[in-house]
N, C-alpha and C positions, 0 to 999 in steps of 0.2 A: 504494500500500500504506500509506503514511504517513497519508493522508487517512482511509482506512478505519479504521485503528487509532485515530486521533484521534476519529472519530465514535463508535466503540464505547466508548472511554474516557469521552466526554461522556455517553453514554446510561447507562453504569454509575454515574457520579457523580450524575446526576440521580435515578436510582432510589434510591440511598442517601439522598439528601437528602429525598425524599418519604417514605421509610420512617422516617427520623429525626423528621420533623415530625408524622407521624400513625402512631406505632407501634401503637396500640391497634387502629385500623381495619385495618391491614395484617396484624397478627400474630394477633389473637384476635377474630374476629367473634362476635357474639352477646351482647356486653355491653349492659347496659341494665336497665330496670325491667320486671317482669312484672306485667301488669295483672290485677286481680281478674276473675273470671268473670262476675259480675253487678253491677248497680248497688247491690243490697242490701248488698254487701260494703263499700261506701263510706260506710256510716253507722256511727257509734259508734267504737270502737277497732278499727282495721284493721292488719293486718300489711303492711308494704311489703317486697316481695321483689324480688330482682334478682341480676345477675351483675356483678362488678367484678374484672377480672383483666387482667394484662399482663406480659410479660417484664420491663419496666422499672417495675413497680408500686411506688408509694410509699404512697398512701392513696386512699380513696374518701370523698366528701362528698355528703350528701343535703340538698337545700334544698327548701322549700315556697314556691311562688310564688303569692301571694294574687291571685286572678283572672288568673293567668298573667303578671302584671306583674313584670319583673325588678327594678324599683325597690322592690318590696314583698316581697323574698325573705327568708325566715326559715330560718336554719340549723337542721336538726333532728337530724342524726346524722353521725358520722364513724367510719371503721374503718381500722386500719393493717394488716389482714391481707386478702389477696385472697379474694374470694368466687367460686370457680371454677365452681360450679354454682348454679342458681337456689336461693336461700335467703333467709331473713328478714334484712333489713338493720336494721329497726327496727319499732316499732309507732307508730301515729299516732292520736291522739284527735281525730277530726273534729269533735267538739262544741265544740272550742276556737276554731273558725273560722266566719265567716259562710257561709251557703250561697252558692255561686258556681261558676264554672268555673276551678278551681284546677289548678295543674300541679306535678309533682314533677320536680326536676332532679338527676340523678346525675352527679357529676364524678369521673372517674378520673384521679388525678394521677400523673404519671410522675417518675422520678428527676431529670429536668432541670427540674422544676416546671411543665412544660407539661401540659395536660390536655385530655381529650375530654369532651363533654357529651352526655347522653342524657335525653330527656324522656318 
């Protein structure tokens, strides 16, 4: 009986540690950026829409990665209120950047200053 109780307690503690490390993925699926419907929407000034929420929410941050390179990341927006439903996070003027295969990175920061990333 003691061994069974010990195993159950270990499983419970492991589950809590996993949830604590990745609360966004465990608690609120669906966070991330919403892609435009067509390539035409990626020319000129475009709206960047997404969802950024979590029970331990602190802020969200949006970065532009030139040609997908994390060493060439440009910070473009931040918000201190959760975005619970898909909505506009910011607008982006694509004419300011050279043509290429760029990426957007959304970081959702938690109270403990850990974060989850969505591309």
